[in-house]
Backbone as ProteinMPNN parsed JSONL, in Angstrom:
{"seq_chain_A": "XXXXXXXXXXXXXXXXXXXXXXXXXXXXXXXXXXXXXXXXXXXXXXXXXXXXXXXXXXXXXXXXXXXXXXXXXXXXXXXXXXXXXXXXXXXXXXXXXXXXXXXXXXXXXXXXXXXXXXXXXXXXXXXXXXXXXXXXXXXXXXXXXXXXXXXXXXXXXXXXXXXXXXXXXXXXXXXXXXXXXXXXXXXXXX", "coords_chain_A": {"N_chain_A": [[23.088, -6.896, -8.003], [22.897, -3.642, -6.878], [25.182, -2.323, -4.7], [23.968, -1.678, -0.854], [22.695, 0.795, 1.814], [21.302, -0.641, 4.368], [18.084, 0.574, 6.276], [15.853, -0.206, 9.003], [13.565, 1.333, 10.138], [11.673, 1.66, 13.314], [9.452, 3.623, 13.842], [6.938, 5.854, 12.086], [8.298, 8.194, 12.732], [10.842, 7.592, 12.741], [11.312, 6.859, 10.122], [10.275, 8.793, 8.511], [11.981, 10.679, 9.052], [14.461, 9.76, 8.232], [13.67, 9.207, 5.239], [13.561, 11.887, 4.917], [16.296, 12.738, 5.137], [17.895, 10.885, 3.379], [16.146, 10.963, 0.617], [17.683, 11.681, -1.998], [18.464, 9.026, -3.037], [16.715, 6.256, -2.172], [15.077, 3.835, -1.587], [12.104, 2.444, -0.676], [10.53, -0.418, 1.172], [8.055, -2.292, 1.458], [6.006, -4.954, 2.161], [7.399, -5.489, 0.147], [7.085, -7.317, -2.011], [7.039, -6.262, -4.981], [9.105, -4.604, -4.817], [11.833, -5.7, -3.867], [12.229, -7.738, -6.057], [12.61, -5.463, -8.407], [14.962, -4.515, -7.239], [16.737, -6.778, -7.403], [16.407, -6.83, -10.153], [18.338, -4.849, -11.119], [16.496, -2.595, -11.679], [15.807, -0.723, -9.841], [18.063, 1.109, -8.013], [19.25, 2.141, -5.734], [21.073, 4.122, -3.318], [20.551, 3.708, -0.455], [18.231, 1.334, 1.209], [15.26, 1.519, 2.813], [13.566, -0.142, 5.321], [10.205, -0.53, 5.979], [8.88, -2.676, 7.176], [8.5, -3.372, 9.739], [7.423, -1.151, 11.419], [4.825, -1.012, 13.78], [2.839, 0.475, 13.74], [1.69, 1.242, 11.738], [-0.101, -0.853, 11.347], [-3.446, -1.8, 11.037], [-6.861, -1.967, 10.783], [-9.837, 0.349, 10.89], [-12.586, 1.835, 11.557], [-13.524, 5.394, 11.897], [-14.98, 8.222, 12.853], [-16.833, 8.21, 10.987], [-15.182, 7.187, 8.498], [-13.244, 4.674, 6.763], [-10.436, 3.234, 7.764], [-7.201, 2.252, 6.727], [-4.21, 0.99, 7.899], [-0.915, 1.389, 6.166], [0.668, -0.737, 6.277], [-1.068, -2.701, 5.894], [-1.449, -6.362, 5.229], [-2.085, -8.218, 2.752], [-3.263, -10.848, 3.625], [-4.031, -10.436, 6.581], [-5.932, -8.212, 6.246], [-8.001, -10.035, 5.085], [-8.264, -11.763, 6.89], [-9.856, -10.306, 8.537], [-12.642, -9.345, 10.873], [-13.622, -7.284, 10.432], [-13.672, -6.456, 7.812], [-14.741, -8.423, 6.368], [-17.161, -8.527, 7.345], [-18.437, -5.533, 6.326], [-17.069, -4.906, 4.15], [-17.665, -6.058, 1.388], [-16.306, -5.954, -0.94], [-13.575, -5.373, -1.054], [-12.832, -7.283, 0.506], [-12.987, -9.752, -1.288], [-11.367, -8.816, -3.334], [-8.792, -9.457, -1.599], [-8.861, -12.067, -1.265], [-8.296, -12.831, -3.803], [-5.556, -12.122, -4.812], [-2.555, -12.79, -5.747], [-0.371, -15.456, -4.283], [-0.599, -17.717, -1.549], [1.504, -16.757, -0.319], [2.403, -14.463, -1.349], [0.136, -12.807, -0.589], [0.931, -13.016, 2.371], [3.271, -11.347, 2.619], [2.431, -9.181, 0.924], [1.361, -5.75, 0.812], [-1.195, -3.252, 1.231], [-0.439, -1.183, 0.028], [-0.018, 1.049, -2.345], [1.697, 2.494, -4.085], [2.898, 1.752, -5.865], [2.455, 1.505, -8.177], [1.462, -0.394, -9.885], [0.189, -1.987, -12.924], [-0.732, -4.604, -12.525], [-1.689, -4.152, -10.442], [-4.316, -5.145, -7.836], [-5.636, -4.049, -5.522], [-5.706, -1.023, -6.318], [-7.937, -0.453, -8.091], [-10.041, -1.465, -6.499], [-10.508, 0.44, -3.886], [-10.404, 2.805, -5.746], [-13.171, 2.356, -6.249], [-14.4, 2.555, -3.839], [-13.819, 5.42, -3.174], [-11.711, 6.153, -2.331], [-8.549, 7.88, 0.006], [-5.516, 8.548, 0.139], [-3.062, 8.887, 2.783], [-0.354, 10.797, 3.28], [2.787, 11.199, 4.606], [5.234, 13.538, 5.815], [8.58, 15.333, 7.025], [7.865, 17.447, 6.524], [5.031, 17.854, 6.931], [1.403, 16.489, 6.636], [-0.284, 15.088, 3.589], [-3.082, 14.663, 1.897], [-4.895, 12.919, -0.294], [-6.732, 12.223, -3.373], [-7.467, 8.967, -4.199], [-7.429, 8.86, -7.343], [-6.047, 11.149, -7.858], [-3.885, 10.327, -6.674], [-2.522, 8.276, -8.255], [-0.991, 8.005, -11.109], [-1.037, 6.803, -13.675], [0.48, 3.836, -15.341], [2.868, 2.878, -13.038], [3.52, 5.453, -11.829], [2.796, 7.595, -9.59], [1.737, 9.924, -7.142], [3.715, 10.616, -5.091], [6.168, 12.132, -3.293], [9.768, 12.108, -3.192], [10.828, 12.445, -0.187], [7.853, 11.226, 1.242], [6.176, 9.466, 2.997], [3.861, 7.029, 2.333], [1.276, 6.345, 4.751], [-1.274, 5.367, 5.006], [-4.509, 4.623, 3.779], [-7.796, 5.422, 3.255], [-11.262, 5.929, 3.268], [-14.651, 6.973, 2.977], [-16.912, 5.179, 5.148], [-19.305, 2.51, 4.115], [-22.622, 2.828, 3.714], [-25.666, 1.344, 5.252], [-27.319, 1.155, 3.071], [-25.53, 1.115, 0.568], [-23.742, -0.669, -1.778], [-21.014, -1.943, -2.869], [-18.985, -3.975, -5.107], [-17.147, -6.484, -6.703], [-15.393, -8.199, -9.013], [-13.453, -9.92, -10.977], [-11.926, -10.286, -13.769], [-10.449, -11.411, -16.661], [-7.562, -12.7, -18.284], [-5.416, -13.65, -17.222], [-4.279, -15.578, -14.659], [-4.301, -15.849, -10.779], [-1.969, -16.118, -9.745], [-0.302, -15.421, -12.018], [1.347, -12.809, -13.388]], "CA_chain_A": [[22.473, -5.27, -7.445], [24.392, -2.65, -6.174], [25.035, -2.193, -2.607], [23.239, -0.307, -0.329], [22.842, 0.828, 3.214], [20.259, -0.893, 4.981], [17.808, 0.893, 7.39], [14.804, -0.566, 9.628], [13.336, 2.198, 11.383], [10.767, 1.259, 14.256], [7.849, 4.034, 13.921], [6.401, 6.713, 11.419], [8.947, 9.339, 12.642], [12.181, 7.442, 12.509], [10.933, 6.489, 8.8], [10.179, 10.06, 7.733], [13.287, 11.784, 8.972], [15.441, 8.852, 7.067], [13.515, 9.532, 3.738], [14.103, 13.507, 4.435], [18.02, 12.59, 5.029], [18.378, 9.94, 1.983], [15.644, 11.267, 0.123], [17.935, 11.431, -3.249], [18.696, 7.981, -3.911], [16.595, 5.54, -1.659], [14.181, 3.01, -2.259], [11.149, 1.83, 0.559], [10.271, -1.622, 0.974], [6.983, -2.426, 2.585], [6.3, -6.366, 2.239], [8.731, -6.281, -0.647], [6.893, -7.951, -3.355], [7.493, -5.469, -6.052], [10.465, -3.633, -4.898], [12.804, -6.169, -4.182], [12.285, -7.816, -7.562], [13.294, -4.426, -9.076], [16.434, -4.158, -6.712], [17.169, -7.92, -7.875], [17.018, -6.909, -11.625], [18.71, -3.544, -11.092], [15.696, -1.368, -12.354], [16.065, 0.124, -8.957], [19.715, 1.147, -7.855], [19.423, 3.254, -4.6], [21.907, 4.063, -2.148], [19.617, 3.392, 0.535], [17.107, 0.785, 1.507], [14.347, 1.492, 3.957], [12.611, -1.329, 5.065], [9.0, 0.128, 7.342], [7.835, -3.709, 7.777], [8.784, -3.311, 11.507], [6.514, -0.378, 11.85], [3.85, -1.661, 13.83], [2.063, 1.326, 14.292], [1.141, 1.365, 10.202], [-1.225, -1.822, 10.787], [-4.944, -1.476, 11.37], [-8.085, -1.776, 10.109], [-10.434, 0.888, 11.857], [-13.872, 2.592, 11.271], [-13.58, 6.539, 12.85], [-15.238, 9.196, 12.377], [-17.055, 7.448, 9.106], [-14.384, 6.619, 7.678], [-12.709, 3.318, 7.096], [-9.036, 3.763, 7.825], [-6.325, 0.834, 6.389], [-2.839, 0.792, 7.856], [-0.073, 1.153, 4.901], [1.316, -2.088, 6.039], [-1.781, -4.098, 6.401], [-0.771, -7.433, 4.9], [-3.823, -9.059, 2.188], [-3.861, -12.004, 4.467], [-4.264, -9.64, 7.733], [-7.398, -7.971, 5.443], [-9.026, -11.545, 4.78], [-8.898, -12.406, 8.09], [-10.375, -9.613, 9.684], [-13.897, -9.381, 10.882], [-14.733, -5.842, 9.792], [-13.253, -6.545, 6.204], [-15.365, -9.753, 6.107], [-18.503, -8.118, 7.638], [-18.746, -4.691, 6.023], [-16.226, -4.566, 2.806], [-17.039, -7.585, 0.767], [-15.585, -5.955, -2.483], [-12.702, -5.229, -0.42], [-12.522, -8.818, 0.777], [-13.13, -10.304, -2.356], [-10.105, -8.679, -3.744], [-7.697, -9.87, -1.117], [-8.433, -12.987, -1.405], [-8.084, -13.328, -5.137], [-4.373, -11.691, -4.701], [-1.887, -13.891, -5.977], [-0.608, -16.861, -3.858], [-0.789, -17.322, -0.192], [2.886, -16.665, 0.078], [2.319, -13.127, -2.012], [-0.897, -12.303, 0.062], [0.898, -12.76, 3.623], [3.686, -10.239, 2.393], [2.107, -8.142, 0.186], [0.624, -4.969, 1.382], [-2.204, -2.349, 0.428], [0.586, 0.226, -0.117], [-0.305, 1.76, -3.888], [3.057, 3.471, -4.399], [4.294, 1.317, -6.881], [0.912, 1.842, -9.261], [1.338, -1.279, -11.167], [-0.889, -2.329, -13.733], [-1.083, -5.843, -12.159], [-2.217, -4.639, -8.922], [-5.612, -5.083, -7.716], [-6.232, -2.907, -4.532], [-5.836, 0.775, -6.662], [-9.131, -0.253, -8.609], [-11.359, -1.513, -5.441], [-10.364, 1.77, -3.341], [-11.023, 3.92, -6.577], [-14.722, 2.364, -6.479], [-14.557, 3.076, -2.53], [-13.786, 6.848, -3.036], [-10.552, 6.117, -1.51], [-7.958, 9.036, -0.48], [-4.21, 8.07, 0.7], [-2.56, 9.727, 2.979], [1.04, 10.766, 2.924], [3.17, 12.06, 5.462], [7.021, 13.42, 5.592], [9.011, 16.088, 8.027], [7.383, 18.529, 6.494], [3.484, 17.572, 7.513], [0.931, 15.896, 5.974], [-0.771, 15.5, 2.504], [-4.083, 13.747, 1.199], [-5.499, 13.446, -1.781], [-7.678, 10.872, -3.79], [-6.804, 7.748, -5.162], [-7.047, 9.039, -8.59], [-5.041, 12.499, -8.092], [-2.365, 10.064, -6.335], [-2.337, 7.249, -9.256], [-1.576, 9.014, -12.353], [-0.739, 5.678, -14.631], [1.253, 2.632, -14.583], [4.092, 2.875, -12.458], [3.345, 6.703, -11.889], [1.808, 8.084, -8.69], [2.18, 11.382, -6.56], [4.472, 10.502, -3.955], [7.089, 12.823, -3.303], [10.722, 11.011, -2.217], [10.388, 12.279, 1.294], [6.937, 10.757, 2.108], [5.749, 7.911, 3.254], [2.602, 6.234, 2.605], [0.848, 5.714, 5.986], [-3.071, 5.376, 5.616], [-5.67, 4.429, 2.954], [-8.996, 5.621, 4.047], [-12.533, 5.702, 2.866], [-16.031, 6.779, 3.879], [-17.869, 3.754, 5.679], [-20.523, 2.427, 3.418], [-23.863, 2.823, 4.747], [-26.662, 0.395, 4.906], [-27.987, 0.844, 1.765], [-24.976, 1.071, -0.447], [-22.877, -1.82, -2.047], [-20.032, -2.03, -3.822], [-19.099, -5.473, -5.44], [-16.132, -6.888, -7.128], [-15.221, -9.397, -9.683], [-11.87, -10.499, -11.381], [-12.137, -10.399, -15.212], [-8.976, -11.108, -17.351], [-7.064, -13.573, -19.125], [-4.115, -14.512, -16.402], [-4.888, -16.278, -13.063], [-4.159, -15.188, -9.868], [-0.547, -16.248, -9.495], [0.275, -14.71, -12.999], [1.676, -11.177, -13.715]], "C_chain_A": [[23.446, -4.585, -7.061], [24.367, -2.442, -4.763], [24.472, -1.088, -1.761], [23.364, -0.057, 1.045], [21.179, 0.208, 3.586], [19.563, -0.175, 6.251], [16.383, 0.341, 7.673], [14.22, 0.095, 10.737], [11.884, 1.547, 12.159], [8.977, 2.029, 14.265], [8.058, 5.465, 12.699], [7.872, 7.894, 11.675], [10.216, 8.917, 12.514], [12.003, 7.236, 10.922], [11.16, 8.081, 8.064], [11.354, 11.213, 7.696], [14.796, 10.998, 7.739], [14.62, 9.187, 5.71], [13.759, 11.035, 3.832], [15.511, 13.196, 4.279], [18.103, 12.08, 3.629], [17.352, 10.017, 0.632], [16.371, 11.103, -1.88], [18.376, 10.395, -3.74], [17.997, 6.882, -2.407], [15.126, 4.934, -2.178], [13.091, 2.559, -0.771], [10.222, 0.777, 0.464], [9.16, -1.954, 1.975], [6.712, -4.061, 3.144], [7.462, -6.625, 0.968], [8.786, -7.009, -1.997], [7.267, -7.441, -4.545], [8.877, -5.058, -5.945], [11.729, -4.547, -4.573], [13.311, -7.336, -5.2], [12.686, -6.74, -8.409], [14.983, -4.061, -8.615], [17.27, -5.225, -7.034], [17.431, -7.708, -9.557], [17.867, -5.698, -12.023], [17.798, -2.362, -11.839], [16.016, -0.667, -11.316], [17.771, 0.344, -8.515], [20.047, 2.286, -6.689], [20.509, 3.245, -3.761], [21.737, 3.113, -1.134], [18.468, 2.708, 0.629], [16.41, 1.258, 2.817], [13.192, 1.063, 4.433], [11.898, -0.446, 6.193], [8.609, -1.404, 7.421], [7.933, -3.459, 9.064], [8.063, -2.148, 12.011], [4.992, -0.709, 12.296], [2.513, -0.778, 14.204], [0.905, 1.497, 12.801], [0.001, -0.148, 10.009], [-2.361, -2.157, 11.671], [-5.609, -1.287, 10.647], [-9.11, -0.982, 11.089], [-11.705, 1.783, 11.3], [-13.525, 3.55, 12.446], [-14.106, 7.488, 12.296], [-15.696, 8.987, 10.981], [-16.318, 7.241, 8.536], [-13.675, 5.303, 8.082], [-11.159, 3.221, 7.063], [-8.179, 2.477, 7.618], [-4.824, 1.491, 7.003], [-2.036, 0.616, 6.406], [0.407, -0.027, 5.048], [0.198, -3.401, 6.323], [-1.127, -4.886, 5.234], [-2.4, -8.112, 3.674], [-4.126, -10.272, 2.905], [-4.564, -11.415, 5.682], [-5.998, -8.99, 7.235], [-8.306, -9.066, 5.304], [-9.063, -11.796, 5.764], [-9.463, -11.382, 8.998], [-11.702, -9.074, 9.617], [-14.964, -8.41, 10.295], [-14.812, -6.031, 8.545], [-14.43, -7.388, 5.605], [-17.039, -9.223, 6.075], [-18.815, -6.964, 6.333], [-18.047, -4.319, 4.73], [-15.908, -5.705, 2.291], [-16.262, -6.804, -0.655], [-14.22, -5.899, -1.977], [-11.789, -6.582, -0.22], [-12.412, -9.758, -0.493], [-11.402, -10.284, -3.231], [-8.993, -9.049, -3.167], [-7.704, -10.918, -1.367], [-7.924, -13.71, -2.76], [-6.413, -12.698, -5.402], [-3.284, -12.612, -5.126], [-1.352, -14.919, -5.347], [-0.511, -16.444, -2.337], [0.617, -16.913, 0.528], [2.944, -14.949, 0.018], [1.523, -12.217, -0.694], [-0.09, -11.958, 1.961], [2.245, -11.947, 3.796], [3.322, -9.036, 1.865], [1.255, -7.347, 0.841], [-0.209, -3.98, 0.487], [-1.589, -1.466, -0.325], [-0.064, 0.131, -2.059], [0.344, 2.218, -4.463], [3.116, 2.96, -5.448], [3.518, 1.607, -8.122], [1.466, 0.733, -10.464], [0.04, -1.697, -11.596], [-1.449, -3.626, -13.239], [-1.868, -5.784, -10.869], [-3.81, -4.591, -8.884], [-6.182, -4.108, -6.556], [-6.44, -1.642, -5.269], [-7.589, 0.446, -7.189], [-10.272, -0.553, -7.472], [-11.353, -0.35, -4.702], [-10.736, 2.769, -4.378], [-12.592, 3.488, -6.487], [-15.089, 2.661, -4.916], [-14.584, 4.417, -2.143], [-12.786, 6.611, -2.231], [-9.575, 7.635, -1.197], [-6.926, 8.268, 0.301], [-3.851, 9.69, 1.213], [-0.958, 9.579, 3.552], [2.147, 11.539, 4.247], [5.128, 12.291, 5.293], [7.368, 14.787, 6.773], [8.606, 16.987, 8.016], [5.847, 18.75, 6.632], [3.066, 16.438, 6.751], [-0.008, 16.187, 4.817], [-2.097, 14.451, 2.28], [-4.395, 14.192, 0.043], [-6.315, 12.236, -2.486], [-7.254, 9.87, -4.451], [-6.528, 8.248, -6.54], [-6.494, 10.219, -8.648], [-3.769, 11.606, -7.849], [-1.595, 8.9, -7.544], [-2.461, 7.88, -10.539], [-1.018, 8.243, -13.534], [0.118, 4.746, -14.31], [2.722, 2.998, -14.281], [4.174, 4.259, -12.111], [2.391, 6.821, -10.578], [3.194, 9.432, -7.999], [2.942, 11.574, -5.365], [5.827, 11.161, -4.166], [8.411, 11.697, -2.692], [10.796, 11.242, -0.885], [8.938, 12.172, 1.985], [7.124, 9.332, 1.95], [4.0, 7.861, 3.423], [1.755, 5.819, 3.83], [-0.738, 5.042, 6.196], [-3.838, 5.694, 4.111], [-7.286, 4.58, 3.645], [-10.131, 6.19, 3.143], [-13.965, 6.077, 3.517], [-16.647, 5.237, 3.702], [-18.99, 3.762, 4.896], [-21.552, 2.35, 4.307], [-24.737, 1.41, 4.964], [-27.467, 0.2, 3.454], [-27.268, 1.417, 0.953], [-23.999, -0.109, -0.46], [-21.913, -1.734, -2.866], [-19.148, -3.64, -4.292], [-17.729, -5.667, -6.317], [-15.786, -8.08, -7.697], [-14.151, -9.424, -10.617], [-12.006, -10.761, -12.643], [-10.844, -10.153, -15.994], [-8.59, -12.594, -17.681], [-6.246, -14.295, -17.886], [-4.793, -14.788, -15.308], [-4.212, -15.398, -12.126], [-2.594, -14.72, -9.701], [0.481, -15.518, -10.897], [0.137, -13.209, -12.754], [1.035, -10.738, -14.86]], "O_chain_A": [[24.633, -4.886, -6.934], [23.445, -2.444, -3.948], [24.528, 0.124, -1.972], [24.228, -0.739, 1.596], [20.132, 0.624, 3.09], [20.219, -0.199, 7.293], [15.617, 0.357, 6.71], [14.248, -0.269, 11.912], [11.077, 0.956, 11.441], [7.881, 1.52, 14.5], [9.158, 5.981, 12.501], [8.391, 8.358, 10.66], [10.975, 9.811, 12.14], [13.038, 7.668, 10.415], [12.042, 8.386, 7.262], [11.622, 12.124, 6.912], [15.608, 11.46, 6.938], [15.477, 9.576, 4.916], [14.19, 11.539, 2.795], [15.963, 13.418, 3.156], [18.382, 12.875, 2.732], [17.6, 9.294, -0.332], [15.733, 10.579, -2.794], [18.777, 10.485, -4.9], [18.835, 6.719, -1.52], [14.317, 5.456, -2.946], [13.748, 2.379, 0.254], [9.199, 0.907, -0.207], [9.353, -1.889, 3.189], [7.081, -4.428, 4.259], [8.182, -7.615, 0.837], [9.71, -7.267, -2.768], [7.894, -8.213, -5.27], [9.693, -5.157, -6.862], [12.775, -4.111, -5.055], [14.455, -7.789, -5.214], [13.256, -7.191, -9.403], [15.887, -3.567, -9.289], [18.478, -4.988, -7.043], [18.362, -8.234, -10.166], [18.104, -5.53, -13.219], [18.287, -1.412, -12.45], [16.675, 0.31, -11.673], [18.577, -0.516, -8.873], [20.941, 3.128, -6.774], [20.904, 2.117, -3.464], [22.386, 2.095, -0.893], [17.49, 3.301, 0.173], [17.082, 1.352, 3.844], [12.078, 1.535, 4.205], [12.495, 0.185, 7.065], [7.521, -1.361, 7.993], [6.78, -3.281, 9.455], [8.066, -2.108, 13.242], [4.065, -0.71, 11.486], [1.486, -1.165, 14.762], [-0.293, 1.779, 12.825], [-0.551, -0.478, 8.96], [-2.276, -2.672, 12.786], [-5.346, -0.521, 9.72], [-9.317, -1.565, 12.153], [-11.385, 2.512, 10.361], [-13.284, 3.151, 13.586], [-13.755, 7.726, 11.141], [-15.13, 9.446, 9.988], [-16.803, 6.915, 7.453], [-13.509, 4.878, 9.225], [-10.749, 3.102, 5.909], [-8.457, 1.559, 8.39], [-4.402, 2.517, 6.47], [-2.454, -0.195, 5.579], [0.67, -0.605, 3.993], [0.403, -4.539, 6.744], [-0.412, -4.333, 4.397], [-3.539, -8.328, 4.087], [-5.26, -10.738, 2.795], [-5.7, -11.84, 5.89], [-7.032, -9.307, 7.823], [-9.503, -8.823, 5.457], [-10.174, -12.272, 5.997], [-9.529, -11.627, 10.202], [-12.072, -8.44, 8.629], [-16.139, -8.438, 9.93], [-15.893, -5.84, 7.987], [-14.987, -7.099, 4.546], [-17.876, -9.407, 5.192], [-19.401, -7.419, 5.351], [-18.501, -3.313, 4.184], [-14.86, -6.349, 2.348], [-15.569, -7.574, -1.32], [-13.51, -6.594, -2.703], [-10.644, -6.873, -0.567], [-11.494, -10.577, -0.454], [-10.631, -11.183, -3.569], [-8.009, -9.085, -3.904], [-6.62, -11.296, -1.813], [-7.341, -14.791, -2.84], [-6.084, -12.958, -6.559], [-3.364, -13.548, -4.331], [-1.913, -15.882, -5.869], [-0.388, -15.296, -1.909], [0.752, -16.784, 1.745], [3.356, -14.237, 0.934], [2.019, -11.309, -0.028], [-0.421, -10.997, 2.655], [2.558, -11.741, 4.969], [3.789, -7.962, 2.245], [0.359, -7.891, 1.487], [-0.016, -3.862, -0.723], [-2.14, -0.97, -1.307], [-0.421, -0.867, -2.685], [-0.054, 2.568, -5.574], [3.458, 3.757, -6.321], [4.153, 1.977, -9.11], [1.788, 1.001, -11.621], [-0.975, -1.773, -10.903], [-2.637, -3.829, -13.492], [-2.471, -6.693, -10.298], [-4.471, -4.069, -9.781], [-7.19, -3.439, -6.785], [-7.439, -1.033, -4.885], [-8.462, 1.124, -6.648], [-11.335, 0.066, -7.526], [-12.474, 0.149, -4.801], [-11.436, 3.688, -3.952], [-13.348, 4.438, -6.689], [-16.245, 3.059, -4.773], [-15.144, 4.784, -1.11], [-13.068, 6.968, -1.087], [-9.743, 8.544, -2.01], [-7.312, 7.396, 1.08], [-4.029, 10.823, 0.764], [-0.465, 8.587, 4.09], [1.839, 12.683, 4.58], [5.976, 11.519, 4.845], [6.39, 15.229, 7.377], [8.639, 17.713, 9.01], [5.436, 19.892, 6.426], [3.819, 15.588, 6.275], [-0.575, 17.28, 4.806], [-1.869, 13.287, 2.611], [-4.292, 15.281, -0.521], [-6.408, 11.217, -1.801], [-6.551, 10.091, -5.437], [-5.382, 8.079, -6.955], [-6.368, 10.522, -9.834], [-2.736, 11.825, -8.482], [-0.38, 8.742, -7.655], [-3.512, 8.242, -11.069], [-0.513, 8.919, -14.429], [0.575, 4.679, -13.169], [3.566, 3.339, -15.11], [5.386, 4.455, -12.032], [1.33, 6.199, -10.533], [4.383, 9.721, -8.126], [2.836, 12.593, -4.683], [6.556, 10.809, -5.093], [8.186, 10.731, -1.962], [10.84, 10.212, -0.211], [8.691, 12.787, 3.022], [7.747, 8.503, 1.287], [3.218, 8.38, 4.219], [1.546, 4.606, 3.798], [-1.213, 4.445, 7.162], [-3.756, 6.747, 3.48], [-7.742, 3.794, 4.475], [-9.786, 6.96, 2.247], [-14.349, 5.479, 4.522], [-16.805, 4.479, 2.745], [-19.701, 4.767, 4.848], [-21.469, 1.909, 5.453], [-24.124, 0.369, 4.731], [-28.051, -0.783, 2.998], [-27.832, 2.316, 0.329], [-23.485, -0.532, 0.576], [-22.305, -1.24, -3.923], [-18.755, -4.295, -3.327], [-17.259, -4.563, -6.595], [-15.835, -9.079, -6.981], [-14.19, -8.321, -11.162], [-12.344, -11.943, -12.703], [-10.25, -9.076, -16.043], [-9.295, -13.543, -17.339], [-6.478, -15.478, -17.639], [-5.862, -14.243, -15.034], [-3.631, -14.374, -12.484], [-2.103, -13.597, -9.581], [1.663, -15.19, -10.797], [-0.748, -12.57, -12.185], [1.171, -9.574, -15.236]]}, "name": "protein", "num_of_chains": 1, "seq": "XXXXXXXXXXXXXXXXXXXXXXXXXXXXXXXXXXXXXXXXXXXXXXXXXXXXXXXXXXXXXXXXXXXXXXXXXXXXXXXXXXXXXXXXXXXXXXXXXXXXXXXXXXXXXXXXXXXXXXXXXXXXXXXXXXXXXXXXXXXXXXXXXXXXXXXXXXXXXXXXXXXXXXXXXXXXXXXXXXXXXXXXXXXXXX"}
């Protein structure tokens, strides 16, 4: 692993500033379940690692103005345990309870930035008609999950941007979204 400078911002503003300053060579760590592996294997070799896991303002589940809003640092476990998710978002609930092991669910976030082919959350967000909210010191961009995810390992986030939220229309009482995982791999295999 190449040596790097470690940063642990405590606010979105501080993270945005660090991203602007170090965008030429940085990696953002949220839960670390993907990025830490890439760092260890030398796939990523940044000069700066920005660990956003301490930014508490990015941990929330709320319904507001007809939208369900999920903070980018919500873990699969926090979503699994959230009463709103259990009661109103059965497809998301079924998704998060089938992600990896308990250890992965405790650390792994809804962050869709890695555009992993093994990721479960982008699919359910697509079915809910989700958008992502990206922030930088230049402002905010909002795009659909379809626009954002451009294929395996490729998403439309700029080097100075931070994913802060995934949001989608709150399902109405006459709507339903389902989730059923089909595949040869077990939940603990990639």
